[in-house]
N, C-alpha and C positions, 0 to 999 in steps of 0.2 A: 485551647486549641475546639472545639464545639465537635457533638457525636460525628459528625456527616463531615468535617474535616478527616477524624479519624477513620471514618471508613473510608473516605476516597483515597488517604495514604495508602490504607490495609490492600486496597484494589490494589493501586499501580505497584507495592512493594509484590503481592501475591502474582499479577502479569510480567512483571521484569523478570523475578527468580524461577517463574515456570517459561519463561523464553530462555535464558538462562543454560537452567537442565536440559532443555532439547537443542542451543544453539553444541554444548559442552558433552552431550551425549549424556550425562547422567557421570559424566566422574568429579570422584568428589575432592580431588586434588585442584578441582579447576577452581573452588568457590572459594578460595584463596584470595585469586583473580575477582573473582565472582561478587564475593559481595560487599565489595570498595566501587565494584562497578555500577555494581545494581544499587547502591546506594545513591550513587555521583549522579545518575540518570536521574532517577529517584527527586532529586535534590534541584537540579537543573530542569528535567524537561519541563514544557511550557502546560498549563493546566486550562485545559478546557472542557468546556459542558457538553460533552457530548451524549447525548439522549439515543441511542441506538436501540433498535425492535429487537427484543431477543431473537422472536422466530426466523428475521431478515438474519440474523448472525448465523444462527445454526444455517440455513438454506445459503449464507455468501459463506462459511469457511470452506466447503467441500470446492467452491467453483475457485476464490483463491487458489488453493491447491494445486487443482488443473492447470490454470494458467501458467500455475510456477511449472509443473512438469511440462508440459506444451512446450514453453519457451527456451526449457532446458532441453529437452531433445531437439528443437530447431535447432538452437545454437553449436549443439553437440553435432546434429549434420553439419551445419555452417563449415565446423571447423575439420570434419573427414573429409571432406570436399572441398578443398580450396580453390580448384578451378571452377568452381560456378561465381557466377558476378552477382555482384551483392549491389541493392539497390539502395546505399545508406542515404538516408534525407533528415533534416531535420522539418518538422511538420507543427501545425500550428491547430490544437484542439479547442477549438471556440467551444463554452459552457452550454448546453443546452440544458439541465436539469439543476446542477448542483449553486447552490449560492456563494456568496463569498466567505469564506470563516474555514472552519473544521472538516467541513467536507469536501470539499476541493482539498485541502494540504494531503488529507487523508487518499485520497486519490494519486496524487502526484506521488505520495511515497510507496504508496501501492505500484504505482506503475514500474520506479526505480528497482521492486523486487523480482521483477517480471525480465527474465536474461533477453537482449537484445532492445533494450528499451531503457531513456533513460530521459526523465522529466529535468529538463532545463531551464526553465523559468515559469513562475505560477504569479500572473495575472489577475484580477478581477475578470475580466473580459476572453482571457484563453490561458492554454498554456503549451506550449513549447515544449514538443515532445523530440529526442533524437531516437531514430529508428533502424537497426543493424541491418534488415531488410524487409524494406516495404513493399508492398502486395496490394490488390484493389479492394481486400478486407478490411486492412487496417484502419481504417479511421471510423467502417462500421461496429468493429473489435471495440473502438476507444468508447462510441456514443451508449453500447452495449452496457462495456463497465461504469460508464457513470450512470446509467439510470439504475443500475443493479446498488450503485453507493448511494444513489438516490433514495432506494427504498430502504436502506439501511440506518441511516439518516430519516427515515420518516417523512423524506420530500415528495408532496406527490405532484406536482404540475410543473408541466412543462417551462425552462424560465424566457421569462421576455425579455427577446434582443432590440 
């Protein structure tokens, strides 16, 4: 195995270990399950050549955390107010910026982490998204998220439709 492959494996293991540590709240006993899970994930997960822009990553992380926090608060608010009528819908988000491949997969995965949304079907032309409470700004929010992910991946042009 060449140096680049070892480096890729080291990064993959480091990132998965960091995620496990965060999920397990640093509990040392969790590593009995964590080490086999990390190794299995490292072996089974697909390998992509993701060329992320480091500055864009630094700018994106706070935004992703804000989305998760805001989505969690919205879902908690809806759960505490069962009398509210939800506007649950499946919508289609047409791709504006992201080419087919890792960037689209990343956006679909990120949407799944935001409470109240679920990516249902990933296709080259569009992404089907289940939205717990659709409102006027939902479509625009998805386009803004796609634009931020495009910046993360270094995509500079609007996609031809």
